[in-house]
N, C-alpha and C positions, 0 to 999 in steps of 0.2 A: 358394666353398664354405668358406673360412676364416672368414668373417664369419658364416655360418650356424652354425658349430661354436661360435663364441665366444658367440653369443646363446643357444645351446641350453645351453652349460655355464653361463652366468650364471643361467639359470632353474633348473637343477639345484642350483646353489649356494644360491640363494634358497630353493628348497624344503627342502633340508637344514637351513639355518638356521632356518626356520620350524618344522620338526619338532623340532629341539632346543629351541627356545624353548617349544614346547607341552609337552614333557616336563619342562622346568624350572619352568613356571608352574603346571601342574595339580597337583602336590603342595603348592604353596603355597596355592592356592584351595580344595582339598578336604582335609579332615581327618577322620580316623576317630576314633570315640570312644576307641579304645585308645591314640591318639597324645596324649591329654591326660595330662599328668603327674599322678600320684597315682591314677589309676583302676585301675592294676593292683595297688595296695596297699590297695584297699577290702576289708576282710574282715569276717567276722561279728562280731568283737571291736571293730570301729570303732563310734564314736558318731555316728549319722547322724540329722539332722533335715531336714525339709522345711517351710519356712515358706510359706504361701500366702495371697495376698489378691487382691482384685478391684479394678482401678483404672478409675475412670470419669473422663474428662477434664473433664466439667462439674461433677463433685462434688470433685475433688481426688485426690491420689494415693493415700490409704488410706481409700476411701469405705466399704468393707465390712468393715474390721478384719482383723487378721492371725490366721491359725491356724497353730500350730506343731505339727507331726506328729513324734513319735519313732518310728523304724523299728526292728523286731526283726530277728533273723538272716535270716529268710527274705525279708522285705521288702529287706534290704541287698543280699542276692544278686540279687534282682529288679532293683534299681536299678543295680547293677554290670553286670548283663547288658544292661540298656536302653541305658546309656550307652556301653558298649564295642562293642556291635553296631550302634550308630547312626553315620551319617555326617553331616557338616556342611560347609557351603560358606562360605568366608570372604566377608564382606560388606565391600567396600572402603570405602564412605563410613562414617563413624563414627556416623551417626544412622539411625534406623529410624523408619518411619511405617506406619499402618494395620496395627497389630498386635493380637493377641488381648488382652483386658483382664484374663485371669487372669496373675498373676506368681507365680513359685515361686523361693524361695532354697534351694539344696541345700547343706548344710554337713556335711562329713565331718571328724570329728576322728580321726586314727589313734591307735592305742594306744601305739605306739613312736616316733612321729615328731612333732616339735615343730610342724610347719607343717600348717595345715588346707587342705582342698580347698573352695573357694567356687565355686558355680556359679549363675548367674541365668538362669532360664528365663522367657522372656516367651511364655506360652501354649505352643503347639506351633510357634510360629514361629521364635524366635531364641533363642540361648544365648550367654552371655558367661561366660568363666573368669577369675577373679580372679587376677592375677599372671602370666598366661600369654598369648601371642599379642597382646601390646600392648594388652590390654583390647578388642579388636575384637570385634563381634558376629558370629556365625555363623548362617546360615540352617540350620534343622534339616531334614535330608533324610528323616527318619523320620516317615511320615504317621500313625503310631500313637503317637507320642512323648506327646502330652498325655493321651490315652486310657489309656496304660500307666502314666503318672505318677499319674493320678487313681486307677487300680486299686491302685496301691501304697500310696497315702495313705489310701485308704478302709479298709484293713485295720489302721490304726494307732490309738494314742490321740492325742488332740489336746489342745492348750492354746491358748486364745484370748488374744492379747496385747491388754491393755486399753488401755495408753497408753504412750508413749514419752516419758521425761523426759530432756532434754539437760543434762549437767553437763560443761562444758568440752568436751574432745574425746571423752569417753566417753559412751555412751548407757546409761542403766539401763532395763531392761525390767521392768514390773509385769505379772505373770501372774495371770490368772483361770482356775483349773482348771476344766474341764467333764468330767462323766462320759462 
């Protein structure tokens, strides 16, 4: 009887340890949009731009040219809502494959804070936040992410980025404004 109780108690201990590990690992793997630093500071007075381009591997990284969209107060609230209400899952390997060719850079300049929020969205598949989460990619768990992002930028004015000229570490962007 004593051996049976010891085996049973080991199983219970192992089960308890596994449950504790699950509770520790799940928050690490799953991130809410509201957990991203800076999302709560996005306001109507922030300067927000979304740069979009399409990447085709056979033609190079910027085959379609970049378009930069400037968001108004309504669009900023829509974007804040999209980010804060979405969920993401940490992708442990640092590379990604088989992704959507549409790329988005979301830049938020806060009115009273020196730092900006930079997010790179690879279609509706992955997102990366500069300076946070060790620059790891996250799988976007919101199936309407790309559709909503496209709705937001369809309401804004756009600027097509003609070419990029590298000067040392800085990059100078030449803009061609489109009506």
